[in-house]
NUKOLZA-175380 format. One line per 3 residues: number of its first residue (from 1); for each residue x, y, z of C-alpha. Coordinates in Angstrom, 1 decimal, always signed. Layout:
NUKOLZA-175380
NUM = X,Y,Z  ...
END
This chain:
NUKOLZA-175380
1 = -23.1,-6.2,-20.3  -21.3,-9.3,-18.8  -24.0,-10.9,-16.7
4 = -21.8,-14.0,-16.3  -19.4,-11.8,-14.3  -15.6,-11.5,-14.5
7 = -13.7,-14.5,-15.8  -12.1,-16.6,-13.1  -8.3,-16.9,-12.6
10 = -6.4,-19.1,-12.9  -8.0,-20.5,-16.0  -8.7,-24.2,-16.4
13 = -5.6,-25.6,-18.0  -5.3,-29.3,-18.8  -1.5,-29.0,-18.8
16 = -1.4,-27.7,-15.3  -3.7,-30.5,-14.2  -1.5,-33.1,-15.9
19 = +1.6,-31.6,-14.1  -0.2,-31.9,-10.8  -1.2,-35.5,-11.5
22 = +2.4,-36.4,-12.5  +3.8,-34.8,-9.4  +1.3,-36.8,-7.3
25 = +2.0,-40.0,-9.1  +5.8,-39.9,-8.7  +5.7,-38.4,-5.2
28 = +7.7,-35.4,-6.1  +4.9,-33.1,-4.9  +5.9,-33.7,-1.3
31 = +9.7,-33.6,-1.7  +12.1,-31.1,-0.3  +14.2,-31.5,-3.4
34 = +12.9,-32.8,-6.7  +13.1,-32.1,-10.4  +10.6,-29.3,-10.8
37 = +12.4,-26.4,-9.0  +15.5,-27.2,-10.9  +13.6,-27.2,-14.2
40 = +11.9,-23.9,-13.3  +15.2,-22.2,-12.4  +16.7,-23.3,-15.7
43 = +13.7,-22.2,-17.7  +13.6,-18.8,-16.1  +17.4,-18.3,-16.5
46 = +17.1,-19.2,-20.3  +14.1,-16.9,-20.8  +15.8,-13.9,-19.1
49 = +19.3,-14.7,-20.3  +20.7,-14.6,-16.8  +23.1,-17.1,-15.1
52 = +21.3,-17.4,-11.7  +17.8,-17.8,-10.4  +16.7,-18.2,-6.8
55 = +13.2,-19.3,-6.0  +11.4,-18.2,-2.9  +8.0,-17.9,-1.1
58 = +6.7,-14.6,-2.6  +7.5,-11.7,-4.8  +7.2,-9.4,-1.8
61 = +9.9,-11.4,+0.0  +12.0,-11.5,-3.2  +12.3,-7.7,-3.2
64 = +13.7,-7.8,+0.4  +16.0,-10.7,-0.5  +17.3,-8.8,-3.5
67 = +18.1,-5.8,-1.3  +19.8,-8.0,+1.3  +21.8,-9.8,-1.3
70 = +23.1,-6.4,-2.6  +24.2,-5.6,+1.0  +21.7,-2.7,+1.3
73 = +21.2,-2.1,+5.0  +20.9,+0.4,+7.9  +22.0,+3.9,+7.1
76 = +21.5,+3.3,+3.3  +19.0,+5.0,+1.0  +17.0,+3.4,-1.8
79 = +15.3,+5.5,-4.4  +11.7,+4.5,-5.1  +8.8,+5.9,-7.0
82 = +6.2,+7.8,-4.9  +3.5,+5.6,-6.4  +4.3,+1.9,-6.1
85 = +3.3,-1.4,-4.4  +3.3,-1.0,-0.6  +5.5,-4.1,-0.1
88 = +8.4,-2.5,-1.9  +8.4,+0.4,+0.6  +8.3,-2.1,+3.5
91 = +11.0,-4.2,+2.0  +13.4,-1.2,+2.1  +12.4,-0.6,+5.7
94 = +12.8,-4.3,+6.5  +16.5,-4.2,+5.7  +16.9,-1.0,+7.7
97 = +17.3,+1.4,+4.8  +15.4,+4.6,+4.1  +13.0,+4.9,+1.1
100 = +13.7,+8.1,-0.9  +10.8,+9.1,-3.0  +10.8,+10.6,-6.5
103 = +7.8,+11.5,-8.6  +6.4,+9.3,-11.4  +6.2,+9.9,-15.1
106 = +2.9,+11.9,-15.6  +2.0,+9.9,-18.6  +2.3,+6.4,-17.2
109 = +2.7,+6.7,-13.4  +5.8,+4.5,-13.4  +9.1,+5.7,-12.0
112 = +10.5,+8.7,-14.0  +14.3,+8.2,-14.6  +14.5,+11.9,-15.3
115 = +14.0,+12.6,-11.6  +16.6,+10.2,-10.2  +19.3,+12.8,-9.9
118 = +17.2,+14.8,-7.5  +17.2,+12.0,-5.0  +21.0,+11.3,-5.0
121 = +22.9,+11.6,-1.8  +26.1,+10.1,-0.4  +24.0,+7.5,+1.3
124 = +22.2,+6.3,-1.9  +22.9,+2.6,-2.5  +20.2,+1.4,-4.9
127 = +17.2,+2.2,-7.1  +14.1,+0.0,-6.9  +12.1,+0.2,-10.2
130 = +8.7,-1.3,-10.9  +6.8,-1.8,-14.1  +3.2,-1.1,-13.3
133 = -0.3,-1.1,-14.9  +0.9,-2.0,-18.4  +3.6,+0.6,-18.3
136 = +7.3,+0.0,-18.7  +10.2,+2.1,-17.3  +12.9,+3.1,-19.8
139 = +15.5,+0.9,-18.2  +18.5,+2.1,-20.2  +18.1,+5.5,-18.6
142 = +18.0,+3.9,-15.1  +21.1,+1.8,-15.8  +23.0,+4.7,-17.2
145 = +22.3,+6.8,-14.0  +23.1,+3.8,-11.8  +26.4,+3.1,-13.5
148 = +27.4,+6.8,-13.4  +26.8,+6.9,-9.6  +27.8,+3.4,-8.5
151 = +24.3,+2.3,-7.6  +22.6,-1.1,-7.7  +19.3,-1.6,-9.5
154 = +16.5,-3.9,-8.4  +13.9,-4.4,-11.2  +10.5,-5.4,-10.0
157 = +8.8,-7.2,-12.9  +6.1,-8.8,-10.7  +3.4,-7.1,-12.9
160 = +5.3,-7.7,-16.1  +6.5,-11.3,-16.5  +7.5,-11.8,-20.2
163 = +7.3,-8.1,-21.1  +10.1,-6.6,-23.1  +11.7,-3.2,-22.5
166 = +13.9,-1.8,-25.2  +14.2,-5.3,-26.7  +15.3,-7.0,-23.4
169 = +13.1,-9.0,-21.1  +11.7,-7.2,-18.1  +13.5,-8.4,-15.0
172 = +16.8,-8.9,-16.8  +18.1,-5.3,-16.7  +19.1,-4.7,-13.2
175 = +21.6,-6.2,-10.8  +18.6,-8.2,-9.5  +15.2,-8.8,-11.1
178 = +12.1,-9.9,-9.2  +9.1,-12.0,-10.2  +6.0,-12.9,-8.3
181 = +3.9,-16.1,-8.7  +1.0,-14.9,-6.4  -2.6,-16.1,-6.8
184 = -3.6,-13.2,-9.1  -0.4,-13.0,-11.2  +0.1,-13.9,-14.9
187 = +2.2,-16.9,-13.7  +0.6,-18.3,-10.6  +1.2,-21.0,-8.1
190 = -0.9,-19.3,-5.4  +2.2,-17.9,-3.7  +5.8,-17.7,-4.7
193 = +8.5,-15.6,-6.2  +12.0,-15.5,-7.7  +15.1,-13.3,-8.1
196 = +17.1,-13.2,-11.3  +20.7,-12.1,-11.5  +23.9,-12.4,-13.5
199 = +26.0,-11.9,-10.3  +27.2,-15.0,-8.5  +27.9,-13.0,-5.3
202 = +24.2,-11.9,-5.2  +23.1,-15.5,-5.5  +25.5,-16.7,-2.8
205 = +24.3,-14.1,-0.3  +20.6,-15.0,-1.1  +21.4,-18.6,-0.4
208 = +23.2,-17.8,+2.9  +20.3,-15.6,+4.1  +17.6,-18.2,+3.2
211 = +19.5,-21.1,+4.7  +18.4,-21.4,+8.3  +18.8,-25.1,+9.0
214 = +17.0,-25.6,+5.7  +15.6,-23.2,+3.1  +13.3,-21.0,+5.3
217 = +11.5,-19.2,+2.5  +11.0,-21.9,-0.2  +9.0,-22.4,-3.3
220 = +7.6,-26.0,-3.2  +8.1,-28.7,-5.8  +4.4,-28.7,-6.4
223 = +4.3,-25.0,-7.1  +7.2,-25.3,-9.5  +5.5,-28.1,-11.3
226 = +2.4,-26.1,-12.0  +4.4,-23.0,-13.1  +6.3,-24.8,-15.8
229 = +3.4,-25.4,-18.2  +2.2,-21.8,-17.6  +5.7,-20.4,-18.4
232 = +5.7,-22.3,-21.7  +2.5,-20.5,-22.7  +3.4,-17.1,-21.3
235 = +4.5,-15.5,-24.6  +1.4,-16.6,-26.5  -0.9,-15.4,-23.7
238 = +0.9,-12.1,-23.4  +0.4,-11.6,-27.2  -3.3,-12.4,-26.8
241 = -3.6,-9.9,-24.0  -1.9,-7.2,-26.0  -4.3,-7.9,-28.9
244 = -7.2,-7.7,-26.5  -6.0,-4.4,-25.1  -5.7,-3.0,-28.7
247 = -9.3,-4.1,-29.3  -10.5,-2.7,-26.1  -8.9,+0.7,-26.8
250 = -10.5,+0.7,-30.2  -13.9,-0.2,-28.7  -13.6,+2.5,-26.1
253 = -12.6,+5.3,-28.5  -11.9,+8.7,-27.0  -13.8,+8.6,-23.7
256 = -14.0,+12.0,-21.9  -13.2,+11.4,-18.3  -10.9,+8.5,-18.9
259 = -7.2,+8.9,-19.9  -5.0,+6.1,-21.3  -1.6,+5.7,-19.6
262 = +1.3,+5.6,-22.1  +5.0,+4.9,-21.2  +8.1,+6.3,-22.9
265 = +10.0,+3.0,-23.1  +11.1,+2.1,-26.6  +10.6,-1.3,-28.3
268 = +8.1,-2.0,-25.6  +6.0,-5.2,-25.4  +4.0,-4.9,-22.2
271 = +2.5,-7.7,-20.1  -0.9,-6.6,-18.9  -1.4,-7.9,-15.4
274 = -3.3,-4.7,-14.9  -4.4,-2.2,-17.5  -4.2,+1.4,-16.2
277 = -6.5,+4.4,-16.8  -6.7,+7.8,-15.2  -10.1,+8.7,-13.8
280 = -10.7,+12.4,-14.4  -13.0,+13.3,-11.6  -13.4,+16.9,-12.8
283 = -15.0,+15.7,-16.0  -17.6,+13.7,-14.0  -18.7,+16.7,-11.9
286 = -16.7,+15.4,-8.9  -18.4,+12.0,-8.7  -16.3,+9.5,-6.8
289 = -13.9,+7.1,-8.5  -15.3,+4.5,-6.2  -18.8,+5.1,-7.5
292 = -17.5,+4.6,-11.0  -15.7,+1.4,-10.0  -18.9,+0.0,-8.4
295 = -20.9,+0.9,-11.5  -18.4,-0.9,-13.8  -18.2,-3.9,-11.5
298 = -22.0,-4.1,-11.5  -21.7,-4.6,-15.3  -19.5,-7.7,-14.7
301 = -16.2,-6.0,-15.5  -13.3,-6.4,-13.0  -12.0,-2.9,-12.5
304 = -10.5,-1.6,-9.3  -8.5,+1.2,-7.8  -4.7,+1.3,-8.0
307 = -2.2,+1.6,-5.1  -2.4,+4.2,-2.3  +1.2,+5.3,-2.9
310 = +3.5,+6.9,-0.5  +3.0,+10.7,-0.8  +1.3,+10.8,+2.6
313 = +3.9,+8.7,+4.4  +5.5,+10.3,+7.5  +8.8,+12.0,+7.1
316 = +10.0,+9.7,+9.9  +9.7,+6.8,+7.4  +11.0,+8.2,+4.2
319 = +12.4,+11.3,+2.4  +10.6,+12.9,-0.5  +13.3,+14.1,-2.8
322 = +10.9,+15.7,-5.3  +7.5,+17.1,-5.4  +5.1,+14.1,-5.6
325 = +2.2,+15.8,-7.4  +1.8,+13.0,-10.0  +2.2,+10.3,-7.4
328 = -0.6,+11.9,-5.4  -2.7,+12.0,-8.6  -2.0,+8.4,-9.3
331 = -3.0,+7.4,-5.8  -6.4,+9.1,-6.1  -7.2,+8.6,-9.8
334 = -5.9,+5.2,-10.9  -8.3,+2.7,-12.4  -6.9,-0.8,-13.2
337 = -8.6,-3.5,-15.2  -7.7,-7.0,-14.1  -6.1,-9.2,-16.7
340 = -8.4,-12.4,-16.9  -10.7,-10.5,-19.2  -7.9,-10.1,-21.7
343 = -7.8,-13.8,-22.6  -11.5,-13.8,-23.5  -12.9,-13.9,-27.1
346 = -13.4,-10.7,-29.2  -17.1,-10.6,-28.5  -16.5,-10.5,-24.7
349 = -13.9,-7.8,-25.1  -16.4,-5.7,-27.2  -19.0,-6.2,-24.5
352 = -16.6,-5.0,-21.8  -15.8,-1.9,-23.9  -19.5,-1.3,-24.3
355 = -20.1,-1.6,-20.5  -17.3,+1.0,-19.8  -18.7,+3.4,-22.4
358 = -22.2,+3.0,-21.0  -21.2,+3.8,-17.4  -19.0,+6.7,-18.5
361 = -21.8,+8.2,-20.6  -24.2,+7.8,-17.7  -21.8,+9.6,-15.4
364 = -21.2,+12.4,-17.9  -25.0,+12.7,-18.4  -25.6,+13.1,-14.7
367 = -22.8,+15.6,-14.5  -24.4,+17.7,-17.2  -27.6,+17.9,-15.2
END
């Protein structure tokens, strides 16, 4: 259905090219300290209505830096969803703390704030929350729990830059918010990340940790230069992606075997880095999710599996505070559509929907026989 294959990312952007050329012309591309990082920090602070932004080498490292800056360390526990990005689990381990797992919301496979109390102990220091697969966590519930129990909140918005949760920008709710500028992300400089905070003490500890003769985990001036024009277009592009998702859902209709993920967050404006589905293997007579992915990819649509999650992690590495049934389900049944498609024209979105319908119908037909 899409013989040209999936759209490339990042997209060709004359404003990004111009930014690169200007940085080359004035020599700032090779500077330790130039104007671009300062401008990016200011723009991110204004966008998220926070006082402080620290730039760094990756979103993965930014999570670790956030935890260190909150003084989370050996002997502490950090609450984490049983289905999440592997780097978040490892960041908790990296600071010497123990990940304590709770189950995800069954309808969107993001952390379920209603399960937080089950994980609480006298060693709990923080909650690490991610917005995943087009879903958004009800952050007011997380903050209410954290305030009641004296906990810090790290909000991972790496999949949701520019999204809004209950009317507030994702990444601006917790003690520290985290962004990623990795090569596949909605804002990309190939690598890079940032932490966002209203707390001067958090920023100071982040600076102290990163300062090892010089900034040991930097974002470069050239990376900041190419991020600035993308940041200016983020809201418009997120709106276009949301419109494309609505069109895709309409084009798909009710597809037996595929379930749409829906979050509980109010006043939600998602940012679709990935668009999540549940693959109902029982409705396809047990045919593998990976067979389905391969068939969709053969049609030129970039769909893949989700994360592996943590339900099978050793008890030596974590503590499961709740049953992780939905986390296990997410790990084995998640399908995620990659975002570059969502900036294409209506005709391409319609062809993608047709391709998914075609493969699903074929799988159901084979199952019937």
